[in-house]
C-alpha positions as CSV (number, residue, x, y, z in Angstrom):
1,V,177.7,-78.6,-19.9
2,P,174.8,-79.6,-17.2
3,T,174.7,-76.9,-14.6
4,E,172.5,-76.4,-11.4
5,E,170.7,-73.7,-13.1
6,N,170.4,-75.4,-15.9
7,H,169.0,-78.1,-14.6
8,N,166.1,-76.4,-12.7
9,T,165.4,-74.5,-15.8
10,V,164.6,-77.9,-17.8
11,N,162.3,-79.5,-15.1
12,N,160.5,-76.8,-13.9
13,N,157.3,-77.0,-16.5
14,N,156.2,-73.9,-15.5
15,L,158.5,-71.8,-17.2
16,P,157.7,-70.7,-20.6
17,E,161.0,-71.2,-21.6
18,F,159.4,-74.6,-22.2
19,G,157.3,-73.5,-25.5
20,S,154.0,-74.1,-26.5
21,D,155.7,-76.0,-28.9
22,K,157.2,-79.0,-26.5
23,F,153.7,-78.9,-24.6
24,H,151.7,-79.9,-28.6
25,L,154.9,-82.3,-29.0
26,L,154.0,-84.3,-26.0
27,F,150.4,-83.4,-25.4
28,G,149.9,-84.6,-29.1
29,I,152.4,-87.9,-28.6
30,C,149.8,-89.5,-26.4
31,M,146.7,-88.4,-28.0
32,E,148.4,-90.4,-31.0
33,A,148.9,-92.8,-28.5
34,L,145.7,-93.1,-26.6
35,C,143.6,-93.3,-29.8
36,S,144.7,-96.0,-31.5
37,P,146.5,-98.6,-29.9
38,R,147.4,-101.7,-31.0
39,L,146.7,-104.5,-29.5
40,S,150.3,-105.8,-29.2
41,E,151.0,-103.0,-27.3
42,P,151.0,-103.8,-23.5
43,L,148.6,-102.2,-21.1
44,E,152.1,-100.5,-20.1
45,S,151.9,-97.4,-23.0
46,I,148.3,-97.1,-22.0
47,I,149.0,-96.6,-18.5
48,T,152.2,-94.3,-19.1
49,C,150.6,-92.3,-21.6
50,L,148.2,-91.1,-18.9
51,Q,151.1,-90.7,-16.3
52,A,152.4,-88.5,-18.6
53,L,148.8,-86.4,-19.5
54,Y,148.5,-86.5,-15.2
55,T,152.0,-85.1,-15.2
56,L,152.2,-82.6,-17.9
57,L,149.0,-80.8,-16.5
58,D,150.0,-80.9,-13.3
59,S,151.5,-76.8,-13.8
60,V,149.6,-74.5,-14.1
61,W,151.5,-73.2,-17.2
62,A,150.3,-76.2,-19.5
63,R,146.5,-76.3,-17.9
64,D,146.9,-72.2,-19.5
65,L,148.1,-73.7,-22.4
66,L,145.3,-76.6,-22.9
67,M,143.0,-73.8,-22.5
68,V,143.9,-71.4,-25.3
69,D,142.6,-74.0,-27.7
70,K,139.3,-75.0,-25.5
71,S,139.1,-78.6,-28.3
72,L,141.9,-79.9,-27.1
73,G,140.0,-80.7,-23.9
74,I,137.5,-81.8,-25.6
75,E,139.1,-84.0,-28.0
76,L,141.1,-85.7,-24.6
77,C,137.4,-86.1,-22.7
78,N,136.6,-87.8,-25.4
79,V,139.4,-90.1,-25.6
80,L,139.4,-90.9,-21.6
81,H,135.3,-91.6,-22.1
82,R,136.7,-94.3,-24.6
83,L,139.1,-95.5,-22.9
84,L,137.3,-95.6,-19.6
85,L,134.7,-97.4,-21.8
86,T,137.2,-100.3,-23.8
87,R,139.6,-100.8,-21.1
88,D,138.7,-103.4,-17.9
89,S,141.9,-102.2,-16.0
90,Y,140.8,-100.0,-12.9
91,E,144.5,-98.9,-13.0
92,T,143.7,-97.1,-16.1
93,Q,140.0,-96.4,-15.8
94,L,141.6,-94.8,-12.4
95,L,144.2,-92.9,-14.1
96,C,141.3,-91.5,-16.5
97,M,139.5,-90.0,-13.7
98,E,142.8,-88.9,-12.8
99,V,143.7,-87.5,-16.1
100,L,139.9,-85.4,-15.8
101,K,140.6,-83.6,-13.3
102,Q,143.1,-82.2,-14.3
103,V,140.8,-81.2,-17.5
104,I,138.1,-79.6,-15.1
105,K,140.9,-77.8,-12.7
106,S,141.7,-76.1,-16.3
107,A,138.6,-74.8,-17.0
108,Q,137.4,-73.7,-13.3
109,E,140.9,-72.0,-13.3
110,Q,139.9,-70.8,-16.7
111,F,136.7,-69.8,-15.8
112,E,138.2,-68.2,-12.6
113,I,140.8,-65.8,-14.7
114,L,138.0,-64.6,-16.9
115,K,134.7,-63.8,-14.0
116,N,137.7,-62.1,-12.1
117,K,138.2,-60.3,-15.3
118,K,134.7,-59.2,-15.9
119,L,134.1,-57.8,-12.0
120,K,137.2,-55.7,-12.3
121,L,135.7,-54.3,-15.6
122,L,132.4,-54.3,-14.1
123,N,133.4,-52.0,-11.0
124,K,135.1,-49.9,-12.6
125,W,132.5,-49.5,-15.2
126,K,130.9,-48.9,-11.8
127,I,133.8,-46.4,-10.4
128,D,133.5,-44.2,-13.7
129,K,129.9,-43.6,-13.2
């Protein structure tokens, strides 16, 4: 029986309970659909996948997962680049850029985390000296 508490847990993809498996499943489905679109599929399929990726990467938790394996972000950038080159739809191109912004944001967040860790280590080293 769905309760308000269960509903909030299911809808909050920032929580670790969402599971990295589910993230990778959703990410993989979108990537597969974007990598091998059929001519018979409508443009809306691509738009839906791009919107799903944007929404998925709209949480800090998902962006952190994306950067655990940096090849995921790189492959996503390659797919977005190919879509930009092969799709004439303004909406598709705009969504590609929005998803790319999420990937860049993810990389920047990871860079900041690493930078802060190194600064703390450096400060600790200076204090101990």
